[in-house]
C-alpha positions, -999 to +999 in steps of 0.1 A: +477-204-095+446-187-079+425-163-099+428-126-090+391-125-081+384-119-044+371-148-025+334-144-015+328-133+020+303-146+045+268-151+031+249-137+061+239-103+048+228-116+014+206-142+031+192-116+054+184-094+024+167-123+007+147-132+039+137-095+044+125-093+008+104-124+012+089-110+044+081-076+027+065-094-002+044-115+022+033-084+041+022-068+008+005-098-007-011-119+021-032-094+042-054-081+013-062-117+004-069-126+041-091-096+047-108-099+013-102-062+005-078-046-019-051-022-006-064+014-007-044+042+009-072+067+003-104+066+022-128+042+007-157+067+007-158+104+011-166+116+046-201+130+048-206+168+046-211+184+080-248+191+087-260+226+084-260+244+117-296+246+129-306+271+156-336+269+178-356+300+184-347+336+173-358+353+142-351+339+107-348+362+077-352+345+043-345+359+008-346+332-019-320+306-009-303+329+015-313+325+051-301+342+083-311+334+119-306+361+144-306+351+180-316+317+192-295+289+206-275+263+188-283+228+200-256+206+215-236+189+188-238+151+185-205+134+192-188+119+161-184+082+161-149+072+172-127+056+146-104+030+161-067+028+152-073-004+134-101+008+112-080+000+081-056-027+092-044-034+057-028+001+056-006-009+085+005-040+067+012-019+036+032+006+056+053-021+073+057-039+040+071-007+023+094-001+053+108-036+053+111-034+015+131-002+016+154-017+043+158-048+020+168-027-010+193-007+010+206-037+029+208-058-004+230-031-019+254-033+010+252-071+010+260-073-027+290-052-022+303-067+010+294-103+007+301-106-030+270-128-035+252-106-061+227-133-070+213-136-034+215-099-027+199-090-061+171-115-055+164-099-021+164-065-036+141-076-064+117-090-038+118-057-020+110-037-052+082-063-060+067-057-026+067-019-031+051-022-065+028-052-057-005-037-069+011-027-103+026-062-107-008-078-102-024-054-127+004-061-152-001-099-148-038-095-153-033-075-184-007-100-197-031-129-191-059-111-209-037-103-239-025-139-240-060-153-240-071-129-267-041-139-289-049-175-284-085-170-294-075-149-324-051-176-335-077-204-330-104-185-349-082-177-379 
């Protein structure tokens, strides 16, 4: 007599979720290593303050730190240096990694329900979440290794 449990369906969606999770994790982990820079969504340095408008000619009235120029001409502004679209290529890898990871998490939920292969779908979803939180996972591993080394040293010295 057969068990009342439903037979597992095709494995395609679960494998697709697992593959997409691996791709998302690769997009999150490999480019910072290849470029030798950590992922930073914010600008690495603050933009310089705009220079004070200088006027040529005219009359300048000065009282302490307050200065007013009446008349005169403002010189032609210098053009700002153009920033290319790939000024921070790691950001584009991070954005694509998060997009693929979100697709993986949603697709893994559907795959786990439809295909009835929760281990494969769950592993794909876990890889997607790992890709989203990649920086925090690395920080957690570093803290864990540091604590482990300190505990080993304390045990060896006592």
